[in-house]
N, C-alpha and C positions, 0 to 999 in steps of 0.2 A: 418411752414417751415420744421419741422421734418417729418411731414406726407409726404411732397413732396419728401424729401430725401429717405424715405422708398419706395415710389412709383418708384422713379428713379432707385434705386438699383435693383428693381425687373423687370425693363424693359427688360433686356436681357433674363431672364428666361421666361417672358411672351411671347416675340417674338419667343423663341425657341419652346415653347409649341404650338404656333400658326402655326408652320410649319407642325404640324401633324394633322391639320384639313384643309379641302379644302375650308374653307370660305375665299373668296376674300375680304370680308369686314373686317376692323380692329376690333379686339376684344374690348369689352367695357373697359378693363383695359388700352388700348392704345388710350385714348381719345386725341383729338388734343391739349388740353391745357397741359396735362401731358407730352406728347412728346415734346411740345414746351419748357416747363420748364426744361426738362432733357437736351435739346440742349443748352439752354441759361445759365444754372447755372454753367457750366464748366468754369475754368479759361481761360482767353483769351490769345492766342498766335497766332497772325495773320500770314498769308502767307507772307505779306509784311515785317513783322519783321524778319521772318526766312530768307527771301531772302536778306535783308539788312545785317544780321549777316553773312550769307554765303559769300556774295560778299565782305564784310569787311575783313573776314578771307582771302579770295582770294587776295584782294588788299595787305594786310599785308604780306602775303607770297611772292607775286610778288615783293613788295617793298624790302623785306628782301633779295630776290634773286638778285635784281638789285644792292642794296647797297653792298652785299657781292662781286658781280662781279666787281663793281667799286673799292672797297678796294683792291681786289686782283690785278686788273689791275694797280692800282696806285702804289702798292708795287713793282710789276714787273717792271714798268716804272722807279721807283726810283733805283732799283737794276741795270737795264740796263744803267741808267745814271751814276751810280757809276762805273760799269764795263768800260764804255767809258772814265770816268775820270781817273780810275786806269790805263788803257792802255796809255792814254796821259802822265800820271805821269811816267810810266815805260819808255816811249819813251824819256822823258826829262832826266831821270836818265841814260839811255843807252848813250844818247848824251854826258852827263857829263863824263861818264866813258871812252868814246872814247877820249875826251879831256885829261882826266887823263892819259890814256895809251900813247897818243902822248907826253905828258909832260915827262913821264919817259923814253920814247924811244928816242925822238928827242929834248927834252928840249923846247917844244912849250910853248906858254903863257897859264898859268893855270887860269888866271883871266877871260878867256872867259866862264868858267864854272859858275861864280857867277850869271849872269842874268838867266841862265838856272835853277840854284838851287832856285833862287828867284821865278821863275815861278812855279817850282815844289812845293815849300813851299806854294805858293798861292793856288794851286790846292788842296793841303792837307788841308789847312784851310777851303777851300770851302766845301770839302767832309765832314769835321768834323761838320761844321755848318748845311749844308743842308741835308746830307745823313747819319749822324752819328746814327740816330735812326733806320736806316735800317740795317747797317752792324755792329754796335757796335763801341764804342769809344776807347776800349782798344788797338785793333790792330792799329788803326790810331794814337793813342798816342805813341805806340812803334815805328812806322815808323817815326813819327815826331821827336822823341828823337834821333833816328839813323841819320835822315837827319840833325838835328842840329849839332851833333858831326861830321858828315861828312863835313859839311860846315866849322866848326872850324878847322879841319885838313887841308882843302884846303887853308883856310885863313893863317894858319901858314906857309905853303909851299910858298904861294905868298909873305908873309912878309919877308921871309928869302931866297928868290931866289938868292940874290947877296952875301949871307954869305957863303964863301967857306968852312970855318971851319964846319959850320952846315951841308953843303951838303956832307961832307966827314965823318961826325960823325955817331956814332951808333944811335943817336937820330933821324937823318934823315931816317935811315933804318927802325927804329921802327914806325916812323910817316907814312912812305910810306906803310908799312905793314898794319897798322891800317886803312889807307885810303882805301886800296884795300878791306879789310874785311868789312868795313862799306858800301862801295858802293855795294859790292856783296850781303851783307845782305839786304840792302834797295831794290835792284832789285828783289831778291828772294821773299822778303815779299810782294812786290806789285804784282808780278806775281802770287804768291800763293793765295793772297787775291782775285785777279781778277778771277783766276780759280775756287775758292770756290764759288764766287758769280755767275759765269756761271752755275755751278752745281745746286746751289740753284734756279736760274731762270728756269733751265730745269725741276727740280722737281716741282716747283710751277706751271709751265705750264701744266704738266701732271696732277697735282692735280686739277687745275682749270677745265681741261676737264672733269675729273671724277665728280667734284662738279656740273658742269653745266648739265651733263647727269643725275645725281641724282636729281637735282632740276627740270629738265624737266619732269622726271618720276613723281615727286611729283605733279607738275602742271597738268600733264595728269590725274593722279588719282583724283586730286581735281576737275578737269573738269568733269570727269565721275561722281563723287559724286554730283556735282551741277546738271548735267543732270538727274541723277537718282532721286535726290530730287525734281526737277521740275516735272519729270514724275510721281513720287509717290504722291506728294502733290497737283498737279494741273491737269496734263493730266489724270492720273488714276482716280482721283475723278470726273473729268468731264465725263469720260466714265461710271463710276458707276451711276452718276446722269442721264446720257443719258439712261442707262439700266433701271433705275427706271421709267423714263417717258414712256419707252416701256411697262414696267409692268403695269403702270397706264392705258395706252392705251388699253392693253389687258384685263383689268378688274381686275387686282390684286391690291387690295387697302390696302395692308399692308404698314404702314408708314415707313419712313426711321428713324431709331432710332440711338442714339449716341453710338459709340464704341471707339472714340478717347478721349484722356485726355483733349484736349484743343478745344476751339471754335475759329473760324476764319471767314473770309469773306464768306466761303461756308455755314456756319451755317445759316445765314440769307436766303440764297438761298434755303437751305433744308426746312426751316420753311415755306417759300412761296410755295414750291412744295408740302409739306405735306398739307398745307391749300387747295391748288388746288385739291389734291387727295381726301380730306374729302368732298369738295364741289361736285366733280364728283361722289363720292360714294352716297352722299345724293340725287343728282339729278337722278342718275341711279336707286336708290330705288324708287323714286317717279315715274319714267318712268315705272318701272316694275309693280308697284301697279296700275297705271292708265291703263296699258294694261290688267292687271288682271281683273279690273272692266269691261273693254270692253268685254273681253272674257266671263265673267259672264253674261253680257247682251245678248251676242249671244246665250248663253245656256238657256236663260230664257224660250224660247218657248218649247224646248225639256224637260226641267225640269218640266214645267207646265203640259205638256202632261203625263210625267212619274208620277207625283204626282196625277194627276186627276184620273188615273185608280184605284189605291188603295183606294183613298178617296171615289170614286163612289161605289166601292165594299163595303167599310165600311158602307156607308150611306144606301145602299140597304139591306145589312145584318142586320143593326140596325133596319130598318123599319120592316123587316120580324120578327125579334125578338120581337119588340114592339107589332105588331098586333097578333102574334100567341104564345105569351109567355106561356099562360095557357095550350094550347093544345099540346105544344112540349114535347117530351119525354126527359129524361135525356141525352140519347145518342145524340139526335139532338142538345140539348143545348151545349153539349161539342163540337160538330162539328162546331156550329156557333161561339162559343168562340174562338176555334182554328183558324177559318177563320179570325176573327177580329184581332187576335194577328199577324197572318201571314201578313195581309195587312198593319197593323200598322208598323211592322218591315220593310216591303218593302218601305213604305213612309219614315221611319226613316233613312234607308240606303241611299236613294236618297238625303235627307237633309244633312246627314253626309258627303257624297261625295262632295257636293257643299261647305259645310263649310270647309272641309279639303283643298279644292282648294283655297277658298277665304280668309282663315285665314292668318293674318299677323303674322308671327312667325320668330324666329331666324333661320338663316341658319343652317341646320343639314345635315351632310354628313355621308354616310355609304356605305358599299359594297352592291350591288344588281344586279339582272339580268335586263338588259335593256328591255327585252321582257315583263317582269312583269309590268314595268312602262307604256309601250305602251298599254298593255291590260287594265290597270286601266284607262288610258286616253280614250280609245275606249269605255269603259263602261260609261264614262261621256257623250260622244257624240253619243251614240248608237241611241237615239231617233232622233237626227238631221239627222243621216245617214238613218234611216228608213223613216222619213217623206219626205226626198228628193229623195227617190227611188234610193238609191245608193247601188251598190253591193260591198261588202267588201271582199278582198282577202288578206290573210296573208301568208308570206313565211319566216319562222324562221329557221335559221341554228341551228342544234342541237349541244349541248356541248359548247355553247358560254361561255367564261370566264366572271366573274363579272366585273363591272366597279365601280368607286368610285366617288360619287358626291351627289348632293342634289336632292332627289326624286321629291319634289314639283316644284322646278324650271324646271327640265327636263320635268315634266308632263305639265307644262305651255307651254313649247316649242312645244311639240308634239300636244297639244290641238290646239295651234294656227295654226300649219301646217295642221291639219285635218280640222279645220273650214275653212281655206282658200281653201282647196281642195273642200270642200262641196260647198262653195260659187262659185267656178269656174265651177260647174256642176249644174246649176239651173234646167235643164231638166233631171237630173239623169245621171248616168254613173258608172264608175268602179273606186274604190279606192284600190290601191295595196300598202301594206306595207311589205317591204322586209328588213330583218336584217341578216347580215353575217359578218364574220371577214375577213378583207382584209389582205391577207398573205404578201403582199408587204410592207405595211406601219405598220402593227401591230395594226391598229385601227379597231374599230367596226363601220361598215357603216350601216346607217338606211336610206332606200329609201322610200319616201312618194310620190307616183305617182298617178296622176289623169288623167282622159280623158276629161278634160274640155276645155275651150276656149284657153288656153295657154297664154303666155306672149310675146308680140312683142320684137324682138331683140334689137330695139333702146332704150328700157327702162329696159332691163334685168340687166344692170349694176347699176341701181338706186334703185332697189326694196328694198335693205337693208338700204337705207338712211332714217333717221328719218323723219316722216311726209310725206313720199312719198307714195301715194296710187293710185290705178286705179279704186277704187270703187266709186260709186256715193256719193255726199256730204251727210253726216249724217250716212253713213254706214261703214265708216272706218276712223281711225285716222292716219294711216300710221306709227304706232309705233310698230306693232306686230312683223314684221320681224327684225327690228332694235333691239328690246329688246331680241328677240330669239337669234340673233347672239351674242349679248353681253353675254347671259347666256352660250352659247356653248363655247365661247372663254374663259370664266372664268373656264370652266372645262378642258381646254387645248386642245380643238378640234376646228373644223371649220364647216361652213355650206356653201353649194353651190347650184346652181340651173341650170337645163337644161330644155329648153322648145322649143316647136314648135307650132306656132299659129294654132288653131283648132284641135290640136292633144293632147294637155295636157301639163302638167309640172311635173317635178320630182325634189323634194327637197331632197338633200343628206346631212345627218348629220354624221360627223366623230367624234367619241369619243375615247380617248386613253384608253388603258388597262394599268393602272399604279397603284402602291400601294399608291402613293401620287400624287395628281394632278400635271400635268406637269408645270403649272404656278407657283408652289411653290417649284419646284426643282431648285437647283443651283442659288438661288437668294441671293444677298448680301445686307441685310438691314443694312447698316452702313453709318455713316457720319464722 
């Protein structure tokens, strides 16, 4: 388990190092099992759980906003009810005061005020019980006390309305003065309390508007956060995975490695995609190797002819040396030995070229001149060209910048194109190879043109499909051009063809001029 942890910790550095090689195959350190373990060993925090938490927070805030609004509305309604009650109470008191005034002016019946006072007292009790928590009980208690004293004074006047001594005494004058003062105080207190509550209601309404605007801003920000979270954790990751599938399709087989702290539903998808990538890479390698074996088979005749010449010379020279050993001078012996060494080196070079091409080795990338690769490939196929009576013409632009890639893979591409051109000219013809830099695209273009039978227009779009071939059964697998295009795409380029029947075909290879292969630039290997 500790070993796995060490491996997982170094995954990021391994991936970073891999960006500086043009190998589209995953490095040995990034094996499928190690990447899978790195993806799975992280703590789990699923997208579902995140969304539940976010929407729960959203619900709680919305519920808080609704409850706050309901409480504020309820308090405003209570205060409005109190104001209405206070206005009714003030109306009752004003009516009582009119009766009071008529009593002192005209001697009218003061007992008419008692039912009104009873109604006012009932209103006051109701306000104390139902709305005391809103406005406070102290002011209501003060009004209640004043109202009680006011009723007592009225009751005294009613009881002594026929007492002439009382009506003419100083006590009557004092009682009347107290009655007026109590009535005025009660009316002023009720009106003042009603006015205060109106002001409170106005302030609360303004505050409620501000609170609602503030809460709406919070909800808007929270909505943006939810949208951003969904975009970042779902949409953006789907886009990255889509980009990864495009990389895989273009031959870039670097796996998706973990960079997030937690694993979720996407981790399983990434594991499946990585497995698909490793399988595609394995099958691509098998395809390349099978085509390489086919190319070697096509070269056998030329290689046999190339080896046969030095071997014949070695054999003849050896026979001469054997028959005339005693009669040869030292100088002649040296010449014969030198001839044997020269012919042996010639045969050795042929075998070395073949082994270099056929050898299964790790992908190696470097800077090199593309014309050098083409010349090395032509050296491999020179006997095929000579035996088929084909005229070779090369047009290389001077001062071409170097490219970055794998020499052997590109050599395999050009060898396949050259062999196809040779096969297209069974009665001889002209093979033209033109290399130049396209100023418009910044790519290096390689044209391989033959004067052979050409390719019919109706099959021109299918020649790069695997297992599609126009050659007779047994002479072609239909893999060459498919493999070649895969190799060129890995190098960040592309390959196309132009052809006219009975006039020949031109295969055009475009390779980028970059310091790092195009397919490894701006890629996001993360999950």
